[in-house]
C-alpha positions as CSV (number, residue, x, y, z in Angstrom):
1,M,13.1,-13.1,-8.1
2,Q,13.8,-11.2,-11.4
3,L,10.7,-9.9,-13.2
4,S,10.3,-9.7,-17.0
5,N,11.2,-6.0,-16.8
6,G,14.6,-6.9,-15.3
7,V,13.7,-5.7,-11.7
8,Q,14.3,-8.0,-8.8
9,L,11.6,-8.0,-6.1
10,A,11.3,-9.9,-2.8
11,Y,7.8,-11.4,-2.3
12,D,5.8,-14.0,-0.4
13,D,3.2,-16.0,-2.2
14,H,0.8,-17.7,0.3
15,T,-1.0,-20.1,-2.1
16,G,-4.1,-20.7,0.0
17,P,-6.5,-23.5,-1.0
18,E,-5.8,-25.9,-3.8
19,E,-6.2,-24.4,-7.2
20,S,-8.4,-27.3,-8.1
21,T,-11.0,-26.1,-5.6
22,P,-14.2,-25.2,-7.5
23,A,-14.4,-21.4,-8.0
24,P,-11.4,-20.5,-5.8
25,P,-11.6,-17.0,-4.3
26,V,-9.8,-14.2,-6.1
27,P,-6.2,-13.7,-4.9
28,L,-5.5,-10.8,-2.5
29,V,-2.5,-8.7,-3.4
30,L,-1.3,-6.1,-0.8
31,V,1.0,-3.1,-1.4
32,H,2.8,-1.5,1.6
33,G,3.4,2.2,2.2
34,H,6.4,4.4,2.8
35,P,8.9,3.7,4.4
36,F,7.9,0.1,5.3
37,N,8.0,-3.4,3.8
38,R,5.8,-6.4,3.2
39,S,5.9,-7.5,6.8
40,S,3.5,-4.7,7.6
41,W,0.8,-7.0,6.2
42,D,1.6,-9.9,8.5
43,A,-1.7,-9.7,10.4
44,Q,-3.6,-9.8,7.1
45,V,-1.6,-12.7,5.8
46,A,-2.3,-14.6,9.0
47,E,-6.1,-13.8,8.7
48,F,-6.7,-14.6,5.0
49,A,-4.0,-17.0,3.7
50,A,-5.7,-20.1,4.8
51,E,-8.7,-19.4,2.6
52,R,-7.3,-17.6,-0.4
53,R,-4.0,-16.9,-2.1
54,V,-2.4,-13.8,-0.5
55,I,0.6,-12.1,-2.1
56,T,2.8,-9.5,-0.4
57,F,6.0,-8.0,-1.8
58,D,8.6,-5.3,-1.0
59,L,8.4,-2.4,-3.4
60,R,11.5,-1.5,-5.4
61,G,13.9,0.3,-3.0
62,Y,12.3,-1.1,0.2
63,G,12.8,-4.1,2.4
64,E,14.6,-7.0,0.8
65,S,14.0,-5.5,-2.6
66,A,16.3,-2.6,-1.7
67,V,19.3,-5.0,-1.6
68,R,18.5,-6.6,-5.0
69,D,20.4,-5.5,-8.1
70,A,17.7,-3.0,-9.2
71,P,17.8,0.8,-9.5
72,P,15.4,2.8,-7.4
73,V,12.2,4.1,-9.1
74,S,12.7,7.0,-11.5
75,D,9.0,7.8,-11.8
76,F,5.9,6.8,-9.8
77,G,4.6,4.5,-12.6
78,D,7.6,2.2,-12.0
79,F,5.8,0.8,-8.9
80,A,2.7,-0.2,-11.0
81,R,4.8,-1.6,-13.8
82,D,6.7,-3.7,-11.3
83,L,3.3,-4.9,-9.9
84,E,2.1,-5.9,-13.3
85,A,5.3,-7.8,-14.0
86,L,4.9,-9.6,-10.7
87,L,1.3,-10.6,-11.5
88,D,2.5,-11.9,-14.8
89,H,5.4,-13.9,-13.2
90,L,3.0,-15.5,-10.7
91,G,0.3,-16.2,-13.2
92,V,-2.3,-14.0,-11.5
93,A,-4.8,-12.9,-14.2
94,R,-7.1,-11.0,-11.8
95,C,-6.9,-10.1,-8.1
96,A,-8.3,-8.0,-5.3
97,L,-5.7,-5.2,-4.9
98,G,-5.1,-3.3,-1.7
99,G,-2.7,-0.7,-0.6
100,I,-2.1,1.7,2.3
101,S,-0.9,5.3,2.2
102,M,1.6,5.4,-0.7
103,G,0.5,1.9,-1.5
104,G,-3.0,3.1,-2.0
105,Q,-1.8,5.6,-4.6
106,I,0.1,2.8,-6.3
107,V,-3.2,0.8,-6.4
108,L,-4.9,3.8,-8.1
109,D,-2.0,4.1,-10.6
110,A,-2.2,0.4,-11.3
111,Y,-6.0,0.6,-11.8
112,A,-5.5,3.3,-14.4
113,R,-3.0,1.1,-16.3
114,F,-4.6,-2.3,-16.1
115,P,-8.1,-2.2,-14.6
116,H,-9.1,-5.5,-16.3
117,R,-6.9,-7.4,-13.8
118,M,-8.7,-6.1,-10.7
119,A,-11.8,-7.5,-9.0
120,G,-11.8,-4.9,-6.3
121,L,-9.7,-2.2,-4.6
122,L,-8.8,-1.6,-1.0
123,L,-7.7,2.0,-0.4
124,A,-6.5,2.6,3.2
125,D,-5.4,5.9,4.6
126,T,-4.5,7.4,1.2
127,S,-5.4,10.3,-1.0
128,P,-6.0,10.4,-4.8
129,G,-4.9,14.0,-5.6
130,A,-1.7,15.1,-7.1
131,E,0.9,16.8,-4.9
132,T,0.7,20.5,-4.2
133,P,3.7,22.7,-4.9
134,E,4.4,22.9,-1.2
135,G,4.1,19.1,-1.0
136,K,6.6,18.7,-3.8
137,A,9.1,20.9,-2.1
138,F,8.7,19.1,1.2
139,R,9.1,15.6,-0.3
140,N,12.3,16.7,-2.2
141,E,13.7,18.3,0.8
142,L,13.0,15.2,2.9
143,A,14.6,13.0,0.2
144,D,17.8,15.2,0.5
145,R,17.7,14.9,4.3
146,L,17.3,11.1,4.3
147,L,20.3,10.7,2.0
148,A,22.4,13.0,4.2
149,E,21.2,11.9,7.7
150,G,19.7,8.4,7.3
151,M,16.3,7.3,8.7
152,R,16.7,7.8,12.5
153,G,15.8,11.5,12.9
154,Y,12.8,11.3,10.5
155,T,11.6,8.2,12.2
156,D,11.6,9.8,15.6
157,E,9.8,12.8,14.3
158,V,6.9,11.1,12.5
159,L,6.5,7.8,14.4
160,H,3.5,9.0,16.4
161,K,1.8,10.3,13.3
162,M,2.2,7.0,11.6
163,V,0.9,5.1,14.7
164,A,-1.1,6.7,17.5
165,P,0.9,7.1,20.7
166,Y,-1.5,4.8,22.7
167,N,-0.7,1.9,20.3
168,E,2.7,1.2,21.9
169,E,3.3,-2.3,20.6
170,A,2.5,-1.3,17.0
171,A,4.7,1.8,17.4
172,G,7.7,-0.4,18.3
173,R,7.3,-2.6,15.3
174,V,6.8,0.4,12.9
175,R,9.9,2.1,14.3
176,R,12.0,-1.0,13.6
177,M,10.7,-1.1,10.0
178,M,11.4,2.5,9.4
179,L,14.9,2.3,10.8
180,A,15.6,-0.7,8.6
181,S,14.5,1.1,5.4
182,S,17.0,2.1,2.8
183,P,17.5,5.9,2.7
184,R,18.3,5.6,-1.0
185,G,15.2,3.7,-1.9
186,A,13.0,5.9,0.4
187,A,14.5,9.1,-1.1
188,A,13.9,7.9,-4.7
189,A,10.3,7.1,-3.9
190,L,9.7,10.5,-2.3
191,R,10.9,12.2,-5.4
192,A,8.7,10.0,-7.6
193,R,5.7,10.5,-5.4
194,A,6.1,14.2,-5.5
195,E,5.5,14.0,-9.3
196,R,2.7,11.5,-9.2
197,P,-0.4,12.0,-11.4
198,D,-3.8,13.2,-10.1
199,Y,-6.1,10.2,-9.8
200,E,-9.2,12.1,-8.8
201,A,-10.7,12.6,-12.3
202,G,-10.7,8.8,-12.8
203,L,-12.5,7.9,-9.5
204,A,-16.0,8.1,-11.1
205,E,-15.0,5.5,-13.7
206,V,-13.8,2.9,-11.2
207,G,-15.9,-0.2,-12.1
208,V,-15.1,-2.5,-9.2
209,P,-16.2,-2.6,-5.5
210,V,-13.9,-0.4,-3.3
211,L,-13.2,-0.5,0.4
212,V,-12.0,2.8,1.8
213,V,-10.5,2.5,5.3
214,V,-9.1,5.3,7.5
215,G,-7.9,5.5,11.1
216,R,-10.0,7.9,13.2
217,D,-6.9,9.7,14.4
218,D,-5.0,9.9,11.1
219,T,-3.6,13.4,10.5
220,Y,-1.8,12.5,7.3
221,T,-5.0,11.5,5.5
222,P,-7.9,12.6,7.8
223,V,-11.4,11.1,7.9
224,A,-12.8,14.0,5.9
225,G,-10.5,13.1,3.0
226,A,-11.6,9.5,3.2
227,R,-15.2,10.5,3.2
228,A,-14.6,12.6,0.0
229,L,-12.8,9.6,-1.6
230,H,-15.7,7.3,-0.7
231,A,-18.2,9.7,-2.1
232,A,-16.4,10.0,-5.4
233,L,-16.4,6.3,-6.1
234,P,-19.5,4.6,-7.7
235,D,-19.4,1.4,-5.6
236,A,-17.6,1.9,-2.3
237,R,-18.0,1.4,1.4
238,L,-16.2,3.3,4.1
239,C,-14.7,2.0,7.4
240,V,-13.4,4.4,10.0
241,V,-11.2,2.4,12.5
242,E,-11.4,3.8,16.0
243,R,-8.2,4.3,18.1
244,A,-5.9,4.2,15.1
245,A,-3.9,6.7,13.2
246,H,-2.2,6.2,9.8
247,L,-1.7,2.4,9.9
248,P,-4.9,0.8,11.1
249,N,-4.0,-2.6,9.6
250,L,-1.2,-2.7,12.2
251,E,-2.8,-0.8,15.0
252,R,-6.2,-2.4,15.0
253,P,-5.9,-5.6,12.9
254,E,-9.1,-7.2,14.1
255,E,-11.2,-4.3,13.1
256,F,-9.3,-3.8,9.8
257,N,-9.5,-7.5,8.9
258,A,-13.3,-7.6,9.6
259,A,-13.8,-4.8,7.1
260,V,-11.6,-6.5,4.5
261,R,-13.4,-9.8,5.0
262,D,-16.8,-8.2,4.3
263,W,-15.4,-6.5,1.2
264,L,-13.8,-9.7,-0.1
265,A,-17.1,-11.5,0.4
266,G,-18.8,-9.1,-1.9
267,L,-16.2,-9.8,-4.6
268,N,-16.9,-13.5,-4.6
């Protein structure tokens, strides 16, 4: 599908109940992280698509969007601009917007650009701050490495930080997604993410209900960071998912979905 900004994205639009239903629930739009694709939200689609519209898509440079005729991102705001164009294309005036890891940072970037289109935010295993100088250097070096070596070595090194080693079934699925990712798209996203803005100053102005979720054993975005994010938001709830690392939506979908269901109920 080609958006109004000329970018082609792959997406799934699970339309849910009839639009004629009185007061249909707000659509749920979900943004995946790096280096994954929209299938990482399959358990959430299965849980919620029967009762509301659920939209998932592959970020530019990832999944099926990587093989479309579109350049990789040049700055981090490209992701949010693509999202807004997708909402326009699908006729979604307002949604509940959720993201995990890098996807959560995209959610914050989108809220800064078009807050009137969001009824609530889901921020899972993510951090709002700008990158440190050390972090910028690391992301750029990793981008160079992915272009030179491909995804396999990186995948083997970080798999059990993405998914806790005791979650074997989820780890196998995550590994397949990572190996299938485009090194070119992933590298471009890493460089753009290294230069992302700082979203911390805007947290106190977020005017919609927010659900903050984190895996208990997440070392990328630890529980302490999630607690600080929760405390900085005016209207937020925090869910710590036990026996999960960086991807609790995949590792412990029942617990993750229960928290999302409670949050969605508050939006309606």
